[in-house]
C-alpha positions as CSV (number, residue, x, y, z in Angstrom):
1,M,117.9,93.9,133.8
2,I,120.3,94.5,131.1
3,P,119.4,93.1,127.7
4,A,122.6,92.0,126.4
5,E,122.9,89.5,129.1
6,I,119.3,88.1,128.5
7,I,120.0,88.3,124.4
8,A,123.3,86.0,125.5
9,Q,121.6,83.5,127.6
10,K,119.4,83.2,124.5
11,R,122.4,82.7,122.1
12,D,124.4,80.4,124.2
13,G,121.3,78.1,124.0
14,N,120.1,78.8,127.7
15,A,116.0,78.9,128.6
16,L,114.8,82.1,129.9
17,S,112.6,82.7,132.6
18,R,109.1,84.0,132.1
19,E,109.9,86.9,134.0
20,N,112.8,87.8,131.2
21,M,111.0,86.8,128.4
22,K,108.3,89.2,129.3
23,W,110.3,92.2,130.1
24,F,112.5,91.8,127.0
25,V,109.4,92.1,124.5
26,E,107.1,94.7,126.6
27,S,110.3,97.1,126.5
28,F,110.5,96.3,123.4
29,T,107.2,97.0,122.2
30,T,107.6,100.1,124.2
31,G,110.1,101.7,123.1
32,K,112.7,101.2,125.9
33,L,114.9,98.5,123.4
34,P,115.9,99.3,119.8
35,E,115.3,97.0,116.7
36,S,119.0,96.4,117.1
37,Q,118.8,94.4,120.6
38,M,115.2,92.8,119.4
39,A,117.1,91.7,116.3
40,S,120.0,89.7,117.7
41,M,117.2,88.1,120.2
42,L,114.9,87.1,117.1
43,M,118.3,85.8,115.6
44,A,119.1,83.8,118.7
45,I,115.3,82.7,118.8
46,Y,115.5,81.5,115.3
47,F,118.8,79.0,116.2
48,N,118.1,78.1,119.5
49,G,114.5,77.6,119.3
50,L,112.1,78.5,122.5
51,T,110.8,75.5,125.6
52,E,107.5,75.1,126.0
53,D,107.7,77.8,128.8
54,E,109.6,80.1,127.0
55,T,106.8,80.0,124.0
56,F,103.8,80.0,126.4
57,A,105.3,83.4,127.9
58,L,105.9,84.8,124.6
59,V,102.2,83.9,123.6
60,E,101.4,86.1,127.2
61,V,103.1,89.0,126.4
62,M,101.7,89.4,123.0
63,I,98.2,89.0,123.9
64,A,98.6,91.5,127.1
65,S,100.8,94.0,124.9
66,G,96.9,95.2,122.5
67,E,93.3,94.3,123.6
68,T,91.4,91.3,123.9
69,L,87.9,90.6,122.5
70,D,85.2,89.6,125.2
71,F,82.6,87.4,123.8
72,S,81.3,85.9,127.0
73,Q,78.3,87.6,127.0
74,T,77.8,85.0,123.8
75,T,75.6,81.9,124.3
76,T,76.8,80.4,121.3
77,P,80.3,78.5,120.7
78,I,82.8,81.5,119.4
79,V,85.1,79.3,117.6
80,D,87.9,80.2,114.1
81,K,89.9,78.7,111.6
82,H,93.2,79.6,110.5
83,S,95.4,78.2,107.5
84,T,99.2,78.3,107.1
85,G,98.5,79.7,103.4
86,G,98.4,78.0,100.0
87,I,97.9,79.3,96.3
88,G,94.0,79.0,95.6
89,D,93.2,79.0,99.3
90,K,90.0,80.5,99.4
91,I,88.4,78.4,102.5
92,S,87.9,80.9,104.3
93,L,85.3,83.0,102.7
94,I,83.4,79.9,102.6
95,L,83.7,78.8,106.4
96,A,82.4,81.5,108.1
97,P,79.6,82.2,106.8
98,L,78.4,78.6,106.4
99,L,79.6,77.8,109.9
100,A,77.6,81.6,111.2
101,S,74.4,79.9,109.2
102,A,75.4,76.7,111.4
103,G,75.2,78.9,114.4
104,L,78.2,79.2,115.4
105,T,80.1,82.1,116.4
106,L,83.4,83.2,113.8
107,P,85.0,86.5,114.7
108,M,87.7,86.1,111.9
109,I,90.9,88.4,111.7
110,A,92.7,87.5,108.6
111,G,96.3,88.6,106.3
112,R,96.7,89.5,103.2
113,S,99.0,88.3,100.5
114,L,101.9,87.3,102.0
115,G,105.3,86.0,99.7
116,H,104.1,83.9,97.6
117,T,100.7,83.5,98.8
118,G,97.2,85.3,98.7
119,G,95.5,87.3,101.3
120,T,91.8,87.0,102.2
121,I,91.8,90.3,102.9
122,D,92.8,91.3,99.7
123,K,90.3,89.2,97.9
124,L,87.1,90.4,100.0
125,E,88.1,94.2,99.1
126,A,88.0,93.2,95.4
127,I,84.1,93.5,96.2
128,P,83.7,96.8,95.9
129,G,82.9,99.2,99.1
130,F,83.6,95.9,101.3
131,Q,85.2,97.4,104.8
132,A,87.9,95.4,106.5
133,E,90.5,98.0,108.2
134,V,87.8,99.2,111.1
135,S,87.9,99.4,115.1
136,L,87.4,96.8,116.8
137,S,84.8,97.4,118.9
138,K,82.7,97.8,115.3
139,F,84.3,94.3,114.4
140,K,82.1,93.4,117.1
141,S,79.3,94.8,116.7
142,W,79.0,92.9,113.7
143,V,80.0,89.6,114.7
144,D,77.3,90.0,117.6
145,Q,74.7,91.1,114.9
146,I,75.0,88.3,112.6
147,G,77.6,85.7,113.7
148,C,80.4,86.3,111.3
149,A,83.2,89.0,110.3
150,I,86.3,89.1,108.7
151,I,88.4,92.0,109.1
152,G,92.4,92.4,108.4
153,Q,95.1,92.5,111.7
154,T,94.8,95.3,113.3
155,G,97.3,97.1,115.9
156,E,94.9,97.3,118.6
157,I,95.3,93.5,118.8
158,C,98.6,91.7,119.8
159,T,100.7,95.1,119.3
160,A,104.0,93.0,119.9
161,D,103.0,90.7,117.2
162,K,102.8,93.3,114.8
163,K,106.0,95.4,115.9
164,M,108.2,92.0,115.9
165,Y,106.8,90.4,112.7
166,A,107.9,93.7,110.9
167,L,111.5,92.8,112.4
168,R,111.4,89.4,111.6
169,D,110.5,90.0,107.9
170,V,113.9,92.1,107.2
171,T,116.1,89.9,109.6
172,A,115.3,86.8,107.9
173,T,113.9,85.0,111.1
174,V,110.0,84.6,109.3
175,Q,110.9,80.8,109.2
176,S,111.3,80.2,112.7
177,I,108.2,77.8,114.7
178,P,108.7,79.0,118.0
179,L,107.8,82.7,116.7
180,I,105.1,81.5,113.9
181,C,103.1,79.8,116.6
182,G,103.4,82.5,119.0
183,S,102.2,84.8,116.3
184,I,99.5,83.1,115.0
185,M,97.9,81.8,118.2
186,S,98.6,84.7,120.3
187,K,95.9,86.7,117.7
188,K,93.6,84.1,118.0
189,I,93.2,83.6,121.8
190,A,92.9,87.3,121.9
191,E,90.2,86.8,119.6
192,G,87.7,85.7,122.8
193,I,87.6,82.1,121.1
194,N,87.1,78.7,122.4
195,G,87.8,76.7,119.5
196,L,90.3,76.4,116.7
197,V,91.0,74.2,113.8
198,L,94.4,75.2,112.1
199,D,95.0,74.1,108.1
200,V,98.9,72.9,108.3
201,K,99.2,72.7,104.4
202,T,102.3,71.0,103.2
203,G,104.4,70.7,99.8
204,S,105.8,72.6,97.2
205,G,103.2,75.5,97.5
206,A,103.4,76.0,101.6
207,F,106.0,77.4,104.1
208,M,105.6,74.2,105.5
209,K,107.8,71.4,102.7
210,T,107.7,68.4,104.2
211,M,105.1,66.5,106.5
212,E,107.8,66.3,109.3
213,Q,108.1,70.3,109.4
214,A,104.1,70.7,109.2
215,E,103.6,68.0,111.9
216,V,105.9,69.6,114.6
217,L,104.6,73.2,113.5
218,G,101.1,71.0,114.1
219,S,101.8,70.3,117.5
220,W,103.5,73.2,118.6
221,M,100.4,75.3,117.9
222,K,97.9,72.4,119.6
223,K,99.9,72.4,122.8
224,I,99.4,76.2,122.9
225,G,95.7,75.9,122.3
226,T,95.3,73.7,125.3
227,A,97.6,75.7,127.4
228,F,95.4,78.6,126.7
229,N,92.1,76.8,127.1
230,V,91.5,76.9,123.3
231,N,90.1,73.3,122.3
232,T,92.5,73.3,118.8
233,D,92.5,70.5,116.0
234,I,95.3,70.4,113.7
235,V,94.4,69.2,110.3
236,F,97.2,68.5,107.6
237,T,96.4,69.1,103.7
238,N,98.1,68.9,100.5
239,M,99.5,72.6,98.6
240,N,101.6,70.4,95.8
241,Q,98.9,72.0,93.5
242,P,96.7,75.1,94.0
243,L,93.1,74.8,95.4
244,G,90.1,74.7,93.3
245,Q,90.0,75.9,89.8
246,Y,91.0,79.3,89.9
247,A,93.4,81.3,91.9
248,G,93.7,85.1,92.1
249,V,91.7,88.0,93.8
250,W,87.7,88.4,92.1
251,C,87.9,84.7,90.7
252,E,88.3,83.4,94.3
253,V,85.8,85.2,95.5
254,Q,83.5,84.2,92.4
255,E,84.6,80.3,93.2
256,S,83.4,80.6,97.4
257,V,80.2,82.0,96.1
258,D,80.1,79.1,94.0
259,C,80.7,76.3,96.7
260,L,78.5,78.5,99.2
261,K,76.4,77.3,96.1
262,G,76.8,74.0,96.1
263,H,78.6,73.7,93.0
264,G,81.9,74.6,93.8
265,P,85.4,72.5,93.5
266,Q,85.5,69.2,95.3
267,D,88.7,70.0,96.5
268,T,88.1,73.3,97.9
269,I,84.3,71.5,99.2
270,D,86.7,68.9,100.7
271,V,88.7,70.8,102.8
272,T,86.2,73.3,103.7
273,M,84.3,70.5,105.0
274,A,87.2,68.8,106.7
275,L,87.7,72.2,108.9
276,A,84.1,72.8,109.4
277,S,83.1,69.7,110.6
278,K,86.1,69.9,113.4
279,L,84.2,73.3,114.7
280,M,80.8,71.7,114.6
281,I,81.6,68.6,116.7
282,Q,84.0,70.9,119.1
283,G,80.8,73.4,119.3
284,N,78.3,70.5,119.9
285,K,76.6,71.2,116.7
286,A,77.3,67.4,115.4
287,D,78.5,64.2,116.7
288,N,80.7,63.0,114.7
289,E,82.3,64.5,111.1
290,H,79.5,62.3,108.7
291,D,76.7,64.1,110.8
292,A,78.6,67.8,110.9
293,V,79.2,67.3,107.0
294,N,75.3,66.3,106.5
295,Q,74.4,69.1,108.3
296,L,76.8,71.7,106.5
297,N,75.7,70.5,103.4
298,A,71.9,71.1,103.9
299,L,72.6,74.5,104.6
300,I,74.0,75.1,101.8
301,Q,71.1,73.5,99.7
302,N,68.6,75.5,101.2
303,G,70.8,78.8,100.7
304,N,71.0,79.6,104.2
305,A,75.4,79.9,103.7
306,F,75.6,81.7,100.7
307,N,72.8,84.3,102.5
308,K,74.8,84.4,105.6
309,F,77.3,85.4,103.1
310,V,75.4,88.2,101.7
311,E,74.8,89.2,105.4
312,M,78.3,89.6,105.9
313,V,79.2,91.7,102.7
314,E,76.4,94.6,103.5
315,I,76.9,94.5,107.1
316,Q,80.6,95.2,106.0
317,K,79.5,97.6,103.3
318,G,80.2,95.6,100.5
319,D,78.0,95.9,97.2
320,S,76.2,92.6,97.2
321,S,75.0,92.8,93.9
322,V,78.2,92.3,92.1
323,L,78.2,88.6,93.9
324,E,77.0,86.9,90.9
325,G,78.5,89.0,88.2
326,N,82.1,89.9,87.8
327,P,82.8,93.6,88.3
328,C,86.5,92.8,87.8
329,P,86.6,91.7,84.1
330,P,90.2,91.5,83.2
331,S,91.7,93.3,80.2
332,D,94.4,90.3,79.2
333,T,94.4,86.5,78.9
334,L,97.0,83.8,78.0
335,N,96.5,80.3,78.1
336,F,99.8,78.4,79.0
337,V,99.4,75.3,77.1
338,A,101.7,72.2,77.1
339,S,104.9,71.6,75.8
340,K,104.4,67.8,75.2
341,D,101.7,65.0,75.0
342,G,102.1,63.2,78.4
343,I,100.5,63.4,82.4
344,I,101.3,66.0,84.6
345,Q,103.3,64.4,87.1
346,S,104.6,68.0,89.5
347,M,103.4,71.2,90.2
348,D,106.1,73.3,91.7
349,T,103.1,75.5,93.4
350,E,105.6,78.2,95.0
351,K,106.7,78.7,91.6
352,I,103.5,79.3,90.4
353,G,102.7,81.5,93.3
354,W,105.4,84.1,92.4
355,G,104.4,83.9,89.0
356,M,100.5,85.1,90.3
357,V,102.3,88.2,92.3
358,E,104.4,89.2,88.8
359,M,100.3,89.3,87.6
360,G,99.7,91.1,90.5
361,C,97.8,88.9,92.2
362,G,99.7,89.6,95.8
363,R,102.7,92.5,96.6
364,K,106.5,92.8,96.1
365,K,106.8,95.5,97.9
366,P,104.1,96.3,100.5
367,N,102.6,99.4,98.9
368,D,101.6,97.4,95.7
369,I,98.6,97.8,94.8
370,I,96.4,94.6,93.9
371,D,95.1,93.9,91.1
372,F,91.8,92.9,91.1
373,T,91.1,91.1,87.9
374,A,94.2,88.8,88.2
375,G,94.1,85.2,88.1
376,V,94.6,81.6,86.8
377,E,91.8,78.8,85.6
378,F,93.5,75.8,86.1
379,Y,91.9,73.5,82.9
380,H,94.1,70.6,84.4
381,K,96.3,69.1,87.2
382,I,98.1,66.3,88.6
383,G,98.0,63.4,87.1
384,S,95.9,64.7,84.1
385,E,96.4,63.6,81.1
386,V,97.7,66.6,78.3
387,K,98.1,66.7,74.8
388,E,101.2,68.8,73.0
389,G,99.3,72.6,72.9
390,Q,96.7,71.8,74.6
391,P,95.9,74.9,77.3
392,I,96.7,73.6,80.8
393,A,95.8,77.1,82.4
394,R,94.3,80.2,81.5
395,L,96.0,83.4,82.6
396,F,93.9,86.9,83.1
397,N,94.6,90.6,84.4
398,S,94.9,93.8,83.1
399,N,98.5,93.9,82.9
400,K,100.2,91.8,79.6
401,L,103.6,92.5,81.1
402,G,102.8,90.8,84.0
403,I,101.2,87.6,82.5
404,E,104.6,87.4,80.3
405,K,106.7,87.5,83.0
406,A,104.2,85.2,85.2
407,L,104.7,82.7,82.2
408,I,108.1,82.3,82.8
409,Q,107.4,80.8,86.3
410,F,104.7,78.6,84.7
411,N,106.7,77.0,82.0
412,E,109.5,75.8,85.3
413,S,106.7,75.0,87.7
414,I,105.0,71.8,85.7
415,V,106.5,68.6,85.2
416,I,105.0,66.4,82.1
417,G,105.7,62.9,82.0
418,H,104.3,59.7,81.4
419,E,103.0,58.0,85.0
420,S,99.9,58.0,86.5
421,Q,100.0,60.4,89.7
422,E,97.8,60.7,92.8
423,N,97.4,63.7,94.8
424,K,95.7,63.1,98.2
425,L,94.0,65.8,99.8
426,I,93.6,65.2,102.9
427,L,96.7,64.2,104.7
428,G,95.8,63.4,108.5
429,S,95.0,65.7,111.7
430,L,96.3,66.1,115.6
């Protein structure tokens, strides 16, 4: 096969055969094709998209490029959850132990901070000693023992995706729906799961800014899940403001603990229940959403959900004794205050996220060090009435200069007016 001819086919808007798609990706993964040719292919896909058949072929070759997990000997349903990312999104830390305490098995491979959004693994690593970078065999042994574990993305799974994503990141081709879907779904399918729920966020703090974009992404991921025999539910949630009262690093671990103990912020609990109930129904643990929520609330109230989180932290070598304290006290704190009287009309949540990156909650460069002490406590959000000079949020970290830079973003992100505002949280499902 001639790589340039295959690139030209895609450049001209023609569909590639499964054989050509697989050969091209395999050749790049094994080093037979240079990055320049894959970069050209990625750009052609970015502009012309992929058909269903091309997308399925891409997912197949990504899965085949690495190892896969086998839970065929496990008698409980094997499920997972994925979020497209947002500010204050700590749901994975709550959902995994909650569902494991309900008798489901969750082999969760999660990510680090990406762009303006925080990363599940960065948050968990704020727990002293917590191990998130381990072999797949060690990961599987943990899941087999206690029903859940959360590790970082590994080169052992979907090697092709790892190489392609690194190239997408530097060629402005990240925002391609078929490439996003192929990347997400290949890794989830490789986990050996039979059920999946996807939290597709939309709004100012999401990668999908409009509901229309979110629905396209969600429908594609559902198609892929169906094609690969993975029960797949899509839940659309609002990211026009941060989720929960806290957003950051260690503070999100603390808020997750609060939720597992039954006294976390209502919006975070509502999203958790919306997602977890889908997996309870898929796994035949509940007949309907009402039944699922009742069972999950009972597991929170009797302490089983929090105990499972402690068990997960301990098996992953984390120090569980800190979960009810604060091993990461910040040295610097500053309030962001209302510029005038009124009602908060909107929050540019992406700008808030970039402000948090300045504080150390995320990375500008791959080798940047996360500040575990960094975060924001939100006193007021959309619809809240505020007075001039009243604190809207408290910013904290161990780098005062970072807070001062973040304030610039916060000042540009929050609009105060005089009309009441509603902000629906759960926007629909597929």
